[in-house]
LOLUMLO-142492 format. One line per 3 residues: number of its first residue (from 1); their letters; for each residue x, y, z of C-alpha. Coordinates in steps of 0.05 Angstrom, whole numbers, always signed. Layout:
BEGIN
NUM) a) X/Y/Z ~ ...
//
This chain:
BEGIN
1) skk) -1230/-1091/+308 ~ -1206/-1027/+325 ~ -1178/-1049/+385
4) fnr) -1098/-1040/+389 ~ -1047/-1087/+348 ~ -1069/-1155/+325
7) tfn) -1000/-1196/+325 ~ -957/-1160/+374 ~ -977/-1144/+452
10) rra) -942/-1098/+496 ~ -895/-1129/+551 ~ -876/-1100/+621
13) flw) -804/-1092/+635 ~ -809/-1100/+713 ~ -864/-1118/+760
16) gna) -908/-1071/+793 ~ -945/-1011/+776 ~ -922/-945/+740
19) lpq) -945/-876/+751 ~ -980/-837/+682 ~ -925/-788/+680
22) dit) -850/-778/+707 ~ -829/-780/+767 ~ -808/-725/+812
25) cla) -800/-728/+875 ~ -780/-803/+919 ~ -777/-812/+984
28) adr) -776/-880/+1031 ~ -789/-905/+1098 ~ -784/-982/+1123
31) mli) -841/-1000/+1096 ~ -869/-964/+1037 ~ -849/-923/+982
34) fas) -873/-858/+967 ~ -878/-827/+890 ~ -907/-768/+868
37) ydn) -907/-742/+795 ~ -943/-671/+783 ~ -993/-654/+845
40) ilh) -1014/-732/+871 ~ -965/-766/+923 ~ -982/-850/+915
43) afa) -953/-898/+973 ~ -929/-959/+933 ~ -932/-1030/+983
46) rnk) -873/-1083/+961 ~ -861/-1039/+907 ~ -908/-1060/+860
49) evv) -966/-1038/+878 ~ -1002/-966/+893 ~ -1033/-974/+971
52) hty) -1042/-904/+979 ~ -1064/-841/+938 ~ -1064/-766/+966
55) ggh) -1091/-716/+927 ~ -1091/-639/+967 ~ -1044/-602/+923
58) kar) -1066/-550/+873 ~ -979/-541/+847 ~ -917/-595/+834
61) ihl) -896/-631/+889 ~ -815/-627/+906 ~ -805/-641/+969
64) lqp) -822/-714/+1010 ~ -813/-728/+1074 ~ -822/-791/+1113
67) fgd) -848/-778/+1191 ~ -866/-833/+1230 ~ -936/-848/+1214
70) hvi) -950/-785/+1166 ~ -914/-761/+1104 ~ -897/-692/+1094
73) svd) -902/-666/+1022 ~ -881/-600/+997 ~ -908/-561/+932
76) vdn) -872/-504/+903 ~ -925/-455/+913 ~ -900/-459/+994
79) ili) -949/-503/+1011 ~ -923/-549/+1066 ~ -980/-609/+1081
82) vwn) -977/-670/+1137 ~ -1014/-739/+1114 ~ -1033/-788/+1149
85) iqs) -1004/-847/+1113 ~ -1063/-902/+1136 ~ -1124/-856/+1125
88) eek) -1100/-807/+1069 ~ -1126/-752/+1107 ~ -1088/-681/+1117
91) ylq) -1065/-680/+1187 ~ -1036/-610/+1187 ~ -1031/-557/+1122
94) vdf) -983/-495/+1133 ~ -972/-447/+1085 ~ -908/-401/+1084
97) dka) -894/-337/+1048 ~ -848/-339/+987 ~ -823/-275/+1006
100) tfa) -797/-285/+1067 ~ -791/-373/+1073 ~ -787/-405/+1010
103) vsa) -783/-480/+1032 ~ -719/-514/+998 ~ -699/-570/+1030
106) vlh) -735/-617/+1091 ~ -709/-661/+1150 ~ -728/-701/+1211
109) pst) -670/-681/+1262 ~ -657/-753/+1291 ~ -692/-759/+1361
112) yln) -725/-695/+1348 ~ -796/-723/+1366 ~ -850/-692/+1326
115) kil) -807/-637/+1301 ~ -772/-621/+1230 ~ -720/-568/+1195
118) lgs) -740/-532/+1148 ~ -694/-495/+1092 ~ -715/-432/+1055
121) eqg) -682/-403/+1000 ~ -674/-338/+1028 ~ -627/-383/+1072
124) slq) -654/-385/+1145 ~ -670/-452/+1176 ~ -739/-459/+1220
127) lwn) -745/-513/+1271 ~ -822/-533/+1279 ~ -865/-582/+1324
130) irs) -919/-614/+1276 ~ -965/-639/+1337 ~ -974/-571/+1361
133) nkl) -962/-536/+1295 ~ -915/-489/+1323 ~ -843/-454/+1302
136) lys) -799/-471/+1363 ~ -741/-430/+1326 ~ -706/-390/+1264
139) fpg) -641/-397/+1248 ~ -615/-341/+1217 ~ -575/-380/+1173
142) whl) -515/-350/+1123 ~ -556/-300/+1073 ~ -548/-369/+1013
145) avt) -608/-423/+991 ~ -594/-480/+1028 ~ -601/-536/+972
148) tle) -600/-591/+1021 ~ -604/-621/+1088 ~ -579/-675/+1120
151) qap) -580/-717/+1185 ~ -496/-726/+1207 ~ -489/-789/+1262
154) avd) -476/-749/+1309 ~ -545/-723/+1355 ~ -553/-651/+1342
157) vva) -510/-646/+1285 ~ -539/-633/+1205 ~ -507/-613/+1144
160) vgl) -534/-552/+1114 ~ -509/-549/+1035 ~ -514/-484/+1000
163) vsg) -518/-457/+927 ~ -446/-431/+938 ~ -413/-491/+935
166) hii) -412/-481/+1021 ~ -434/-546/+1066 ~ -449/-525/+1142
169) vhn) -437/-576/+1198 ~ -487/-541/+1251 ~ -509/-562/+1316
172) ikf) -584/-547/+1322 ~ -588/-554/+1397 ~ -542/-496/+1413
175) det) -545/-454/+1339 ~ -467/-468/+1325 ~ -426/-483/+1273
178) lmk) -376/-534/+1283 ~ -338/-535/+1217 ~ -345/-502/+1152
181) fqq) -326/-541/+1077 ~ -324/-498/+1011 ~ -330/-550/+940
184) dwg) -314/-501/+876 ~ -358/-547/+820 ~ -416/-504/+843
187) pit) -484/-521/+889 ~ -486/-568/+930 ~ -537/-620/+910
190) ais) -524/-686/+961 ~ -506/-704/+1020 ~ -484/-765/+1052
193) frt) -443/-788/+1111 ~ -403/-857/+1132 ~ -440/-901/+1190
196) dgh) -381/-952/+1178 ~ -338/-922/+1232 ~ -307/-865/+1194
199) pvm) -306/-796/+1186 ~ -314/-796/+1133 ~ -372/-739/+1093
202) aag) -387/-743/+1011 ~ -425/-683/+975 ~ -444/-678/+903
205) spv) -433/-622/+856 ~ -483/-617/+790 ~ -413/-629/+736
208) ghi) -421/-700/+759 ~ -365/-699/+814 ~ -362/-722/+892
211) alw) -316/-696/+943 ~ -298/-739/+1012 ~ -294/-694/+1065
214) dle) -251/-721/+1131 ~ -287/-692/+1189 ~ -236/-709/+1238
217) ekk) -179/-662/+1201 ~ -232/-617/+1175 ~ -201/-623/+1105
220) lmc) -212/-657/+1025 ~ -198/-731/+1035 ~ -203/-742/+959
223) qmq) -251/-723/+902 ~ -284/-775/+850 ~ -282/-741/+785
226) dah) -333/-756/+734 ~ -374/-806/+766 ~ -429/-785/+732
229) sta) -431/-744/+672 ~ -483/-700/+689 ~ -512/-675/+763
232) iag) -513/-716/+824 ~ -588/-724/+840 ~ -575/-767/+894
235) msf) -533/-806/+946 ~ -533/-849/+1003 ~ -486/-893/+1045
238) vpg) -509/-965/+1064 ~ -516/-961/+1137 ~ -455/-997/+1165
241) epl) -422/-1009/+1104 ~ -383/-979/+1063 ~ -417/-976/+1016
244) lit) -442/-908/+972 ~ -502/-910/+922 ~ -508/-855/+874
247) nga) -550/-832/+813 ~ -551/-780/+767 ~ -592/-754/+706
250) dna) -547/-795/+661 ~ -598/-849/+667 ~ -550/-891/+716
253) irv) -536/-916/+781 ~ -484/-931/+825 ~ -452/-965/+876
256) wif) -386/-953/+907 ~ -343/-994/+943 ~ -286/-961/+988
259) dgp) -241/-1022/+1002 ~ -185/-980/+973 ~ -121/-936/+996
262) ggt) -122/-857/+997 ~ -202/-862/+1012 ~ -225/-866/+945
265) gri) -284/-909/+921 ~ -293/-953/+858 ~ -345/-980/+821
268) lrs) -378/-1052/+850 ~ -435/-1055/+813 ~ -474/-1001/+765
271) rmg) -546/-1002/+731 ~ -540/-950/+668 ~ -589/-940/+604
274) hsa) -579/-883/+546 ~ -569/-807/+570 ~ -600/-788/+502
277) ppt) -639/-823/+461 ~ -621/-880/+425 ~ -612/-888/+342
280) kir) -603/-952/+324 ~ -614/-1014/+354 ~ -613/-1089/+336
283) yhg) -608/-1158/+361 ~ -537/-1191/+366 ~ -537/-1267/+367
286) qng) -588/-1321/+346 ~ -607/-1328/+415 ~ -652/-1266/+424
289) eqi) -623/-1253/+479 ~ -579/-1184/+476 ~ -600/-1123/+444
292) lsa) -539/-1076/+411 ~ -564/-995/+411 ~ -525/-937/+397
295) gqd) -544/-875/+426 ~ -543/-790/+418 ~ -502/-792/+470
298) gtl) -443/-825/+433 ~ -445/-900/+473 ~ -447/-967/+446
301) qsf) -487/-1006/+490 ~ -517/-1086/+498 ~ -579/-1098/+535
304) stv) -607/-1164/+559 ~ -681/-1181/+555 ~ -664/-1241/+600
307) hek) -637/-1201/+665 ~ -604/-1127/+679 ~ -546/-1159/+701
310) fnk) -522/-1188/+638 ~ -533/-1107/+621 ~ -462/-1074/+592
313) slg) -434/-1014/+564 ~ -381/-1018/+499 ~ -363/-944/+517
316) rgs) -359/-883/+480 ~ -327/-875/+413 ~ -258/-841/+404
319) ink) -211/-819/+361 ~ -152/-833/+412 ~ -171/-868/+475
322) kks) -105/-858/+509 ~ -114/-774/+503 ~ -185/-787/+515
325) kkk) -174/-827/+579 ~ -116/-765/+602 ~ -169/-711/+586
328) glk) -228/-743/+623 ~ -303/-746/+605 ~ -315/-667/+606
331) ldt) -252/-645/+564 ~ -243/-694/+518 ~ -241/-665/+442
334) mvl) -233/-727/+418 ~ -302/-760/+425 ~ -330/-786/+359
337) ppi) -408/-758/+337 ~ -463/-804/+358 ~ -470/-879/+310
340) tvf) -525/-873/+267 ~ -518/-932/+237 ~ -484/-1002/+253
343) ase) -478/-1078/+234 ~ -454/-1136/+277 ~ -441/-1217/+266
346) vah) -421/-1272/+319 ~ -380/-1305/+274 ~ -303/-1301/+298
349) qsd) -325/-1246/+353 ~ -275/-1283/+396 ~ -212/-1277/+341
352) wdn) -226/-1199/+328 ~ -277/-1135/+327 ~ -339/-1159/+303
355) iva) -378/-1094/+305 ~ -367/-1035/+260 ~ -403/-979/+255
358) chq) -415/-911/+223 ~ -425/-840/+262 ~ -455/-774/+245
361) gyi) -422/-728/+190 ~ -364/-775/+200 ~ -326/-808/+139
364) tct) -291/-862/+200 ~ -325/-926/+214 ~ -300/-954/+273
367) twn) -301/-1026/+301 ~ -317/-1048/+371 ~ -310/-1119/+405
370) yqk) -373/-1150/+442 ~ -338/-1198/+481 ~ -282/-1136/+507
373) ssm) -338/-1088/+510 ~ -291/-1035/+480 ~ -281/-994/+416
376) gah) -242/-1039/+369 ~ -168/-1021/+345 ~ -190/-1005/+271
379) klr) -217/-932/+240 ~ -243/-957/+175 ~ -241/-898/+121
382) pee) -217/-898/+46 ~ -136/-877/+33 ~ -144/-816/+1
385) fsk) -170/-785/+69 ~ -121/-817/+111 ~ -84/-760/+123
388) hkp) -139/-711/+124 ~ -221/-709/+146 ~ -267/-677/+86
391) idi) -326/-633/+111 ~ -376/-650/+72 ~ -365/-734/+61
394) hat) -387/-783/+111 ~ -398/-862/+113 ~ -483/-863/+112
397) vid) -493/-937/+103 ~ -457/-1001/+126 ~ -461/-1084/+123
400) its) -416/-1135/+149 ~ -414/-1213/+123 ~ -443/-1273/+147
403) cgn) -369/-1290/+162 ~ -346/-1232/+195 ~ -287/-1222/+157
406) fav) -309/-1165/+112 ~ -349/-1090/+117 ~ -373/-1062/+67
409) igl) -382/-989/+74 ~ -429/-941/+29 ~ -399/-866/+25
412) stg) -453/-793/+7 ~ -396/-797/-48 ~ -430/-851/-85
415) qvd) -364/-897/-67 ~ -374/-968/-29 ~ -302/-997/+1
418) vyn) -288/-1065/+25 ~ -251/-1074/+86 ~ -222/-1137/+128
421) mqs) -246/-1134/+201 ~ -181/-1172/+220 ~ -126/-1124/+196
424) gih) -176/-1068/+171 ~ -147/-1069/+113 ~ -178/-1035/+56
427) rgl) -199/-1088/-1 ~ -223/-1059/-62 ~ -295/-1007/-78
430) ygk) -330/-1027/-130 ~ -338/-989/-197 ~ -284/-955/-229
433) era) -284/-889/-184 ~ -359/-894/-150 ~ -408/-947/-151
436) heg) -468/-895/-157 ~ -469/-828/-185 ~ -513/-817/-113
439) air) -494/-811/-49 ~ -508/-894/-24 ~ -571/-901/+15
442) gva) -563/-975/+20 ~ -513/-1040/+14 ~ -525/-1111/+34
445) vdg) -481/-1173/+28 ~ -527/-1229/+20 ~ -511/-1299/+60
448) lnq) -446/-1334/+17 ~ -416/-1273/+0 ~ -439/-1271/-76
451) lvi) -467/-1213/-79 ~ -469/-1135/-61 ~ -535/-1100/-74
454) tag) -527/-1024/-73 ~ -580/-961/-76 ~ -567/-901/-98
457) seg) -600/-833/-88 ~ -606/-824/-153 ~ -660/-881/-167
460) lik) -615/-946/-186 ~ -595/-1014/-151 ~ -544/-1047/-171
463) fwk) -517/-1131/-159 ~ -448/-1135/-148 ~ -401/-1199/-148
466) fkt) -380/-1194/-83 ~ -298/-1215/-99 ~ -290/-1194/-164
469) kdl) -334/-1126/-144 ~ -349/-1130/-229 ~ -422/-1105/-239
472) iys) -479/-1155/-261 ~ -541/-1121/-255 ~ -569/-1051/-254
475) tel) -641/-1030/-252 ~ -672/-964/-239 ~ -721/-960/-179
478) pss) -797/-921/-184 ~ -772/-877/-133 ~ -713/-852/-96
481) psg) -693/-905/-48 ~ -679/-889/+25 ~ -667/-948/+63
484) lll) -639/-1027/+40 ~ -664/-1088/+81 ~ -636/-1166/+59
487) hrd) -659/-1225/+98 ~ -613/-1270/+80 ~ -643/-1340/+88
490) sgi) -700/-1320/+41 ~ -663/-1270/-1 ~ -729/-1223/-3
493) lgi) -694/-1152/-2 ~ -739/-1092/+27 ~ -734/-1026/+0
496) afd) -763/-968/+38 ~ -773/-902/-18 ~ -779/-831/+0
499) dfs) -849/-833/-25 ~ -861/-872/+31 ~ -873/-938/-9
502) ina) -835/-1008/+3 ~ -817/-1052/-47 ~ -796/-1126/-39
505) ldi) -750/-1155/-85 ~ -714/-1229/-95 ~ -650/-1235/-110
508) etr) -650/-1290/-143 ~ -703/-1267/-199 ~ -681/-1198/-181
511) kiv) -756/-1176/-194 ~ -802/-1134/-148 ~ -846/-1191/-116
514) rtf) -879/-1147/-76 ~ -909/-1073/-64 ~ -939/-1035/-4
517) sgh) -958/-973/+17 ~ -997/-933/+70 ~ -952/-908/+106
520) hgr) -958/-826/+107 ~ -891/-793/+132 ~ -812/-819/+115
523) ind) -796/-896/+141 ~ -752/-893/+190 ~ -737/-967/+202
526) mtf) -754/-1038/+174 ~ -743/-1114/+203 ~ -764/-1182/+180
529) spd) -789/-1235/+222 ~ -745/-1300/+225 ~ -778/-1334/+181
532) grw) -791/-1281/+123 ~ -856/-1279/+125 ~ -873/-1208/+156
535) lit) -840/-1134/+145 ~ -848/-1095/+207 ~ -838/-1016/+183
538) ssm) -844/-960/+228 ~ -854/-886/+208 ~ -857/-819/+222
541) dct) -931/-823/+219 ~ -923/-854/+285 ~ -949/-927/+257
544) ikt) -922/-994/+259 ~ -942/-1037/+201 ~ -932/-1105/+191
547) wdl) -945/-1140/+126 ~ -947/-1207/+108 ~ -905/-1230/+48
550) psg) -933/-1286/+20 ~ -1000/-1252/+11 ~ -978/-1196/+2
553) cli) -1019/-1158/+47 ~ -1028/-1109/+114 ~ -1040/-1151/+178
556) dcf) -1023/-1114/+228 ~ -1029/-1036/+249 ~ -1030/-994/+311
559) lvd) -1004/-919/+327 ~ -957/-899/+377 ~ -954/-833/+412
562) saa) -879/-821/+392 ~ -852/-845/+321 ~ -814/-902/+325
565) vsl) -742/-892/+313 ~ -704/-956/+305 ~ -742/-1036/+297
568) tms) -715/-1102/+302 ~ -743/-1175/+314 ~ -720/-1219/+352
571) ptg) -675/-1283/+318 ~ -721/-1334/+359 ~ -786/-1291/+340
574) dfl) -820/-1278/+406 ~ -799/-1196/+414 ~ -801/-1139/+374
577) ast) -759/-1083/+406 ~ -777/-1013/+383 ~ -736/-948/+410
580) hvd) -788/-881/+399 ~ -774/-805/+392 ~ -744/-765/+456
583) dlg) -752/-823/+494 ~ -691/-865/+526 ~ -721/-931/+542
586) iyl) -721/-993/+490 ~ -795/-1023/+488 ~ -810/-1096/+478
589) wsn) -871/-1123/+440 ~ -889/-1201/+453 ~ -902/-1230/+394
592) rsl) -980/-1261/+417 ~ -981/-1305/+347 ~ -937/-1354/+392
595) ysl) -977/-1360/+458 ~ -1042/-1348/+434 ~ -1105/-1346/+372
598) vsl) -1088/-1289/+334 ~ -1122/-1280/+269 ~ -1076/-1261/+210
601) rpl) -1135/-1234/+157 ~ -1111/-1175/+127 ~ -1138/-1114/+151
604) pad) -1187/-1072/+107 ~ -1173/-1006/+78 ~ -1209/-972/+118
607) yep) -1185/-989/+178 ~ -1172/-940/+232 ~ -1112/-961/+289
610) svv) -1129/-937/+349 ~ -1063/-902/+399 ~ -1025/-958/+435
613) tcp) -982/-931/+494 ~ -918/-967/+498 ~ -905/-1019/+533
616) stc) -895/-1009/+619 ~ -913/-1038/+679 ~ -986/-1004/+679
619) pvq) -1039/-1053/+673 ~ -1067/-1050/+618 ~ -1140/-1038/+615
622) gde) -1172/-1077/+550 ~ -1113/-1131/+543 ~ -1158/-1188/+560
625) etc) -1219/-1157/+522 ~ -1170/-1150/+450 ~ -1156/-1227/+465
628) dem) -1217/-1247/+474 ~ -1249/-1216/+404 ~ -1192/-1248/+366
631) iey) -1233/-1322/+355 ~ -1216/-1365/+312 ~ -1252/-1360/+242
634) vsp) -1311/-1413/+242 ~ -1329/-1434/+163 ~ -1394/-1436/+152
637) eql) -1433/-1504/+139 ~ -1448/-1494/+71 ~ -1401/-1441/+28
640) geq) -1447/-1446/-29 ~ -1519/-1480/-59 ~ -1483/-1499/-121
643) lvt) -1425/-1537/-79 ~ -1413/-1617/-48 ~ -1393/-1610/+18
646) lss) -1352/-1651/+46 ~ -1348/-1680/+121 ~ -1287/-1665/+168
649) lpe) -1287/-1731/+190 ~ -1216/-1774/+184 ~ -1212/-1827/+132
652) srw) -1216/-1892/+172 ~ -1287/-1870/+197 ~ -1320/-1876/+122
655) knl) -1268/-1910/+71 ~ -1270/-1983/+101 ~ -1344/-1992/+111
658) lsl) -1348/-2032/+42 ~ -1287/-2076/+70 ~ -1310/-2098/+134
661) dii) -1312/-2164/+113 ~ -1251/-2170/+74 ~ -1210/-2138/+149
664) kkk) -1256/-2192/+191 ~ -1224/-2249/+142 ~ -1161/-2225/+154
667) nkp) -1171/-2214/+227 ~ -1193/-2279/+227 ~ -1153/-2334/+269
670) rep) -1136/-2399/+234 ~ -1152/-2449/+279 ~ -1220/-2436/+336
673) pkv) -1185/-2449/+404 ~ -1177/-2516/+425 ~ -1211/-2524/+498
676) pks) -1172/-2573/+534 ~ -1207/-2628/+564 ~ -1218/-2629/+639
679) apf) -1192/-2700/+671 ~ -1208/-2711/+740 ~ -1162/-2739/+794
682) fip) -1193/-2802/+801 ~ -1200/-2830/+718 ~ -1265/-2876/+734
685) tvp) -1252/-2956/+712 ~ -1288/-3005/+693 ~ -1314/-3058/+738
688) gli) -1271/-3134/+727 ~ -1212/-3169/+737 ~ -1174/-3131/+678
691) pry) -1181/-3058/+700 ~ -1194/-3009/+642 ~ -1217/-2931/+631
694) iap) -1282/-2919/+614 ~ -1285/-2879/+547 ~ -1305/-2801/+554
697) eeg) -1383/-2797/+533 ~ -1391/-2757/+470 ~ -1439/-2706/+472
700) ndt) -1503/-2709/+429 ~ -1542/-2646/+443 ~ -1560/-2622/+382
703) qsk) -1588/-2562/+394 ~ -1583/-2501/+348 ~ -1541/-2447/+380
706) vvn) -1566/-2385/+327 ~ -1605/-2343/+376 ~ -1659/-2301/+341
709) lgv) -1644/-2235/+345 ~ -1699/-2207/+328 ~ -1728/-2231/+392
712) laq) -1677/-2203/+436 ~ -1658/-2145/+402 ~ -1661/-2077/+440
715) ksd) -1669/-2007/+409 ~ -1608/-1967/+403 ~ -1603/-1885/+411
718) fyi) -1605/-1886/+326 ~ -1651/-1926/+323 ~ -1698/-1892/+369
721) qle) -1683/-1829/+339 ~ -1689/-1854/+263 ~ -1773/-1872/+301
724) eal) -1777/-1798/+321 ~ -1758/-1776/+247 ~ -1814/-1807/+218
727) stn) -1848/-1755/+255 ~ -1813/-1694/+268 ~ -1772/-1704/+194
730) eyt) -1709/-1674/+228 ~ -1663/-1721/+217 ~ -1599/-1684/+254
733) apl) -1592/-1720/+308 ~ -1579/-1795/+287 ~ -1531/-1761/+237
736) rll) -1489/-1731/+287 ~ -1504/-1791/+327 ~ -1481/-1835/+270
739) ksl) -1421/-1796/+251 ~ -1393/-1809/+326 ~ -1396/-1874/+314
742) gps) -1335/-1925/+284 ~ -1341/-1971/+224 ~ -1351/-2033/+270
745) nie) -1410/-2000/+298 ~ -1440/-1969/+245 ~ -1446/-2039/+216
748) iel) -1481/-2065/+271 ~ -1531/-2004/+269 ~ -1550/-2011/+201
751) rgl) -1563/-2090/+211 ~ -1606/-2074/+267 ~ -1655/-2037/+222
754) ape) -1683/-2097/+178 ~ -1736/-2146/+217 ~ -1684/-2200/+224
757) ggg) -1650/-2155/+270 ~ -1702/-2130/+307 ~ -1724/-2066/+259
760) sme) -1774/-2057/+220 ~ -1787/-2030/+144 ~ -1812/-1957/+165
763) vml) -1747/-1953/+201 ~ -1708/-1972/+144 ~ -1744/-1922/+94
766) sfl) -1733/-1876/+153 ~ -1658/-1882/+140 ~ -1665/-1884/+57
769) rmi) -1696/-1809/+77 ~ -1634/-1781/+119 ~ -1591/-1806/+62
772) emm) -1632/-1764/+14 ~ -1636/-1701/+64 ~ -1559/-1710/+62
775) lik) -1555/-1713/-17 ~ -1604/-1653/-24 ~ -1567/-1612/+14
778) kyn) -1500/-1630/-14 ~ -1462/-1637/+51 ~ -1426/-1698/+82
781) fel) -1430/-1725/+22 ~ -1385/-1780/+19 ~ -1418/-1804/+90
784) aqa) -1481/-1812/+48 ~ -1453/-1851/-4 ~ -1408/-1894/+40
787) yla) -1474/-1901/+92 ~ -1516/-1917/+35 ~ -1475/-1968/-5
790) lfl) -1466/-1995/+60 ~ -1539/-2003/+65 ~ -1547/-2030/+2
793) klp) -1488/-2091/+24 ~ -1530/-2114/+77 ~ -1559/-2191/+72
796) seq) -1626/-2169/+82 ~ -1684/-2202/+49 ~ -1722/-2127/+33
799) vvq) -1655/-2094/+10 ~ -1655/-2147/-27 ~ -1725/-2142/-55
802) mnr) -1702/-2066/-70 ~ -1647/-2084/-103 ~ -1686/-2137/-153
805) srs) -1738/-2085/-159 ~ -1684/-2025/-178 ~ -1655/-2081/-227
808) ve) -1718/-2092/-261 ~ -1733/-2023/-261
//
């Protein structure tokens, strides 16, 4: 079984197919969506299936332009190719000299049949006729590189964005500049015009700002600063609507609506993810529908596994939120470092903050409110550091009680503090000065707020009373721990060590119950299944392993392209979520044991996992083959020659064979049903003067009603197969038929073997040979005993003679 993982399967987030590499260029017409990666161009239909593939470029494609029945692509080697969309053939190829005209923008002017306008890094423009392959006109330009071209609502007018930040509104029919604007934020990255009756032009910048220009008064109307945290990659006004759609490299797409005074826009809706790889993910709540994620971009976000419209961002951590809002995103010096560890609880989340987080290299821990989708009101740090920030001391681990009232925070100095989540007040610390000599590597609180378990880098694990802060128990671990994870329902504590091994400790007995080894790199994260039977771990060796705690064995292991940084299992057990090194996404793996047959046998010691691509929208080759491979384990008919094997039939099929007489007596009615005598319509009378009725005649039929079954009986299938077995000595078929019958039918079949029932001595002997075969092979043992006991109990003369002869012997 060297296929990919047996327990978890990949799940696609979206409908459709994905390309094998990152998309570098995107364009669309009314029917198809064109996307390119490297030097390959694909056409998607209905947003989910690749219908055309165009391969002819030798360098990366960086420009696309749909053009009626054709599509134009330009690569970085300055080669322009016009493709026939349906036939996928080259219609035209034009090679440009990079020294004189390096194509940097392409546009099809409105109403210009068969013509395209090209911009260059040298600043000049060229108008080409694609059908005749002729250069119609060359515009001298402005001696600055052209970054973008956009068609204005007016015919013959285009907007030209330059690398200097200038925007030129130019009439290409008369080669005349109509107006000129300038932005101070760097090159123009995107341009779009409103078409709902307002003469407004929007322009994007590399710093994430958007400028809105009034074309009638030829001046700047307003600015939308920090529309994105990175460069504006693209923007487009919805035709006939006051809606602007923008996207940027910050992994966000936003829809702005212009319905307020001053002409500025506000966010109508948005979809966004992390702009930097996530560092920690955890499921929030018990319904398994929300995943909290902290990223290197400093934000804390909630992602829904049901639909993207339920996603929300809780914002970025800040020392002072009011000052941060005034300074803006770019100049904010109050931003906290990225979150490294956080804990959340749903209890009392409507009353006060229910999330607490540690920041990288920072001693202060922050609280967050999930319902308000914002940072909380409290900053949790020891009182001695309330006025100054230490340089070499920081919070390392954190946990929140199941009631949501307290947060337990461990520091790099070995100190463990308790804070009240409602008030943010410090409620004490464990130990006189500090709980451990080394840095705190893990902290956990049980489900009843009775115990606090802490682990230090010096190799000790300690148990404390939660309320009195007294030390209960301390023991030395086999190695320095790197992390703790407690499954509160079962009381099993998972401990990861620096030597890449894992221990499972029972907090009731305080003993190590399981030890796992097999990782060859630092263990990044652990998660338990909801029932506590599985412990799933991820390591820097790029493996994700599933350990079965009851058996103490490895039952699943698979490799991924990049190491999983964080793992979390759904509270409902249906999904495993993972984040990976240098990857912005959160990947969901479906638990196949919930909907298909999965073998949970231990993996062999020499098992070599295969590399599994992370979940995507690509169709995965071999998934069905893998499912077919995991067939049910079938036990052999006989485990050993010295063992007695029982049948798999229920007891009701054989246990009552000797009690059929008792059952029949119990089921027999007390009185037979009486048939009412039928009276004629006219009762006959005796002739005479006195009318008298004729007495009913009594039946004088004394004929016996006992039927000789031996004369009328027909041979059954069981009888016929026993006769055939006399010559073939093969009793598998009659035994299989007898096992399919019920107790009453079995009795009828055995009664029919005797001569009184239409059988013969030879068939009775064949039946006994079948019983002998069952006893010799030692299978269906209880059936052989029951069938033989019923056979000897039947009132047959031959059986009686057998019993007498056996008693004489």
